[in-house]
C-alpha positions in Angstrom: 71.8 24.6 35.5 73.4 28.6 34.3 71.9 27.9 31.0 68.3 27.0 32.8 68.7 29.6 35.4 69.4 32.3 32.4 67.4 31.2 30.3 64.0 31.7 32.1 65.6 34.9 33.0 65.9 36.2 29.9 62.3 34.6 28.3 60.9 36.3 31.1 62.7 39.7 30.1 60.8 39.2 26.1 57.7 38.1 27.9 58.2 41.7 29.9 58.8 43.5 26.3 56.2 41.9 24.3 53.4 41.8 26.9 52.1 45.6 26.2 52.2 45.0 22.5 50.5 41.7 22.4 47.7 43.4 24.7 47.6 46.5 22.3 47.3 44.3 19.1 45.0 42.0 20.7 42.7 43.8 21.4 42.2 46.9 19.1 43.8 45.0 16.1 46.3 48.2 15.9 50.9 47.3 15.8 51.7 50.1 17.9 55.9 50.3 17.1 55.7 52.9 18.9 56.4 50.3 22.0 60.0 50.4 22.2 60.2 54.3 22.5 57.2 54.0 24.7 59.8 51.6 27.1 62.8 53.6 26.9 60.8 57.3 27.6 59.5 55.7 30.7 62.8 54.5 31.9 63.9 58.2 31.4 60.8 60.1 33.1 61.8 57.7 36.2 65.4 58.7 36.1 64.1 62.7 35.9 62.2 61.8 39.0 64.4 60.5 40.9 67.5 62.7 40.2 65.5 66.3 39.6 62.9 65.9 42.2 64.6 63.5 44.6 61.4 61.4 45.0 61.4 58.0 46.6 62.3 55.4 44.2 58.4 53.1 44.2 57.0 57.1 43.9 58.4 57.7 40.9 57.6 53.9 39.5 54.5 54.8 39.8 54.0 58.3 38.7 56.1 57.4 35.3 53.9 54.6 34.8 51.0 56.6 35.2 52.6 59.1 32.9 53.4 56.8 29.9 50.0 55.2 29.9 48.3 58.7 29.2 50.8 59.4 26.8 49.6 56.1 25.4 45.7 57.0 25.5 46.9 60.3 24.1 48.3 59.0 21.0 45.7 57.0 20.1 43.1 59.8 21.0 45.2 62.3 18.9 46.5 60.4 16.1 45.8 56.8 15.7 42.3 57.1 16.3 42.1 58.5 12.4 44.1 55.6 11.0 42.5 53.0 12.5 41.9 50.1 10.1 44.3 51.1 7.8 47.1 48.6 8.4 49.8 50.5 6.4 48.7 53.9 8.1 48.9 52.2 11.7 52.0 51.1 10.8 53.5 54.2 9.8 52.2 56.3 12.1 52.6 54.6 15.1 56.5 53.7 14.0 56.4 57.7 13.0 55.6 58.8 16.3 58.4 56.2 17.8 61.3 57.8 16.0 59.8 61.3 17.4 60.1 60.4 20.6 63.0 58.7 20.0 64.8 60.6 18.3 63.9 63.2 20.0 65.4 61.8 23.2 68.5 62.2 21.6 69.1 65.3 20.1 67.3 66.0 24.2 71.1 64.7 25.1 70.1 61.1 26.2 73.0 58.7 24.8 76.2 57.2 26.0 76.5 56.2 30.1 75.5 59.2 31.4 71.5 58.0 31.9 71.8 54.9 34.4 68.5 53.2 36.6 69.8 52.3 39.9 68.4 48.7 40.9 65.8 48.2 43.1 67.8 45.3 45.4 71.7 45.6 44.8 73.4 42.3 45.4 73.3 38.8 43.9 72.4 35.0 46.0 73.7 31.7 44.8 70.4 29.8 43.0 72.2 25.7 42.4 75.6 27.6 42.9 74.6 29.7 39.9 75.4 33.6 41.3 72.4 35.5 40.0 71.8 39.6 40.7 68.7 40.0 42.6 67.6 42.5 40.3 66.9 39.9 37.6 65.2 37.6 40.4 62.8 40.3 40.0 62.3 40.5 36.8 60.8 36.9 37.0 58.9 37.7 39.4 57.4 40.8 38.0 57.0 39.0 34.9 54.9 35.9 36.4 52.9 39.0 38.5 51.7 41.2 35.0 50.6 37.3 33.3 48.9 36.7 36.7 47.7 39.4 36.9 46.2 40.3 33.4 44.6 36.8 33.4 42.4 37.7 36.7 41.9 41.5 35.4 40.7 39.8 32.1 38.7 37.4 33.3 36.6 38.1 36.3 36.5 42.1 35.8 33.9 43.6 33.8 36.5 46.3 31.9 39.0 43.2 31.2 35.4 41.0 29.6 35.0 43.9 27.7 38.4 43.8 26.5 38.0 39.7 25.7 35.1 40.4 24.1 37.0 43.3 21.9 39.5 40.6 21.5 37.6 37.7 20.1 34.8 39.2 17.9 35.5 43.2 17.6 31.9 42.9 15.7 29.5 41.2 17.9 31.2 43.3 21.0 30.4 46.5 19.0 26.5 44.8 19.0 26.5 44.5 22.9 27.2 48.4 23.5 31.2 48.0 23.9 32.5 51.2 22.7 35.6 50.1 20.6 37.3 53.7 20.4 37.1 53.3 24.1 38.6 49.8 24.5 41.5 51.0 22.2 41.9 53.7 24.5 42.6 51.6 27.7 44.3 48.7 26.0 46.7 51.6 24.7 46.9 52.8 28.7 47.5 49.7 29.4 49.8 48.3 27.2 51.6 51.4 27.7 52.1 51.1 31.3 53.2 47.6 30.6 55.9 48.4 28.3 56.8 51.2 31.3 56.7 48.4 34.0 59.0 46.1 31.8 61.8 49.3 31.7 61.9 49.7 35.7 63.5 46.4 35.9 65.0 45.5 33.2 66.9 48.9 32.7 69.0 48.7 35.8 70.7 45.4 34.0 72.2 48.7 31.9 72.5 52.4 30.7 69.1 54.1 29.0 70.4 54.9 25.6 67.9 55.2 22.3 69.3 52.3 20.8 67.3 50.1 23.5 64.5 51.5 22.0 64.8 50.3 18.9 65.6 46.5 20.1 62.9 46.2 22.8 60.5 47.1 19.7 62.4 44.1 17.4 61.9 41.5 20.3 58.4 42.3 20.7 57.8 42.1 17.7 59.7 38.4 17.0 57.5 37.4 20.2 54.6 38.5 19.2 54.7 37.1 15.1 56.4 33.7 16.5 53.4 33.3 19.3 50.7 34.7 17.0 49.7 38.1 16.5 47.0 38.5 19.4 47.6 35.5 21.7 48.6 36.6 25.0 49.8 33.0 26.1 51.3 32.3 22.9 53.5 35.5 23.1 54.4 34.2 26.3 55.3 30.8 24.9 57.5 31.7 22.5 59.2 34.1 25.0 60.6 30.9 26.2 61.4 29.4 22.8 63.6 32.9 21.8 64.5 33.2 25.2 66.0 29.8 25.1 67.6 29.7 21.8 69.9 33.0 22.6 70.8 31.6 25.6 71.7 29.2 23.8 73.4 31.1 21.2 75.0 33.6 23.6 77.4 30.2 25.3 78.1 28.8 21.9 78.5 31.3 19.3 78.7 35.1 21.3 76.4 37.6 22.9 76.2 39.1 19.1 73.8 36.6 17.9 70.8 37.9 20.0 68.9 39.8 17.8 70.1 37.5 14.8 68.0 34.7 16.4 64.8 37.5 16.7 65.1 38.1 13.3 65.8 34.2 12.1 62.4 33.9 14.2 60.5 36.0 12.0 61.9 34.8 9.3 61.0 31.1 10.0 57.7 31.6 11.4 56.1 33.9 8.5 57.4 30.7 6.2 56.6 27.7 7.6 53.7 28.9 10.1 52.1 33.1 9.3 49.8 32.8 12.3 51.9 31.5 14.8 52.3 28.7 17.1 48.3 30.6 18.2 47.5 32.9 16.0 44.5 32.6 13.7 45.3 35.4 11.1 45.9 33.2 8.5 44.6 29.3 9.1 42.3 29.3 6.4 45.1 29.9 4.3 47.3 27.5 5.8 44.6 24.6 5.7 44.4 25.5 1.9 
């Protein structure tokens, strides 16, 4: 029962880490390798608003999500739009932005155990005889809310349908008058805000450190590759596969092997099914 409960929690955490990354790639085909940096930045902004200005937690979190979404949109409009369509340049540019942000935060003093976000709700509860922090239950709840909310937004709003059309067939969407760059800006803003939302519920479980940005990026890339680049349902499925694999590894081998599981999942997927569980990127080559 403990493996089941913490497997679900870990899977929800991975889904939250990866949802913003796969959203951006699914719509604009842009691999945002600054995703982990935006995650850490959102947590740091929230901490600053709480400590420096004394704002209420919910207000500080909402402002942080707005700021990080604006940063993501500005990243695209100022830099990434100039290299869009050049795959290697997109990766290098976005990773360079993320590296500059993370190392800038490190230079600014973000290290050690000095920056800690308090949990939304203190305490723990008993689930089937297993003690679980309420903050970890919020991770599962937020994961379900974001996935459900994204589905409703994509399928029942005009902007969401435009994003869905761009994800399915960019050329056909362009012929219908959908602005590709505008959709890319919206996807970057949404994806960045999703990274910030993940930070608000996950960072209270530990410290806000620069290394968290690199770890989140690795986990997001692993989930997206296993699930299929650009596939939102695949990302959720892959999050559960990797999440339970990590929990089993922790139980039987130790906690230091969690990143190894993610990297191994990337390698095995690229060997046996490069398009991922639900991806379409290399289906023709695989059939041949």
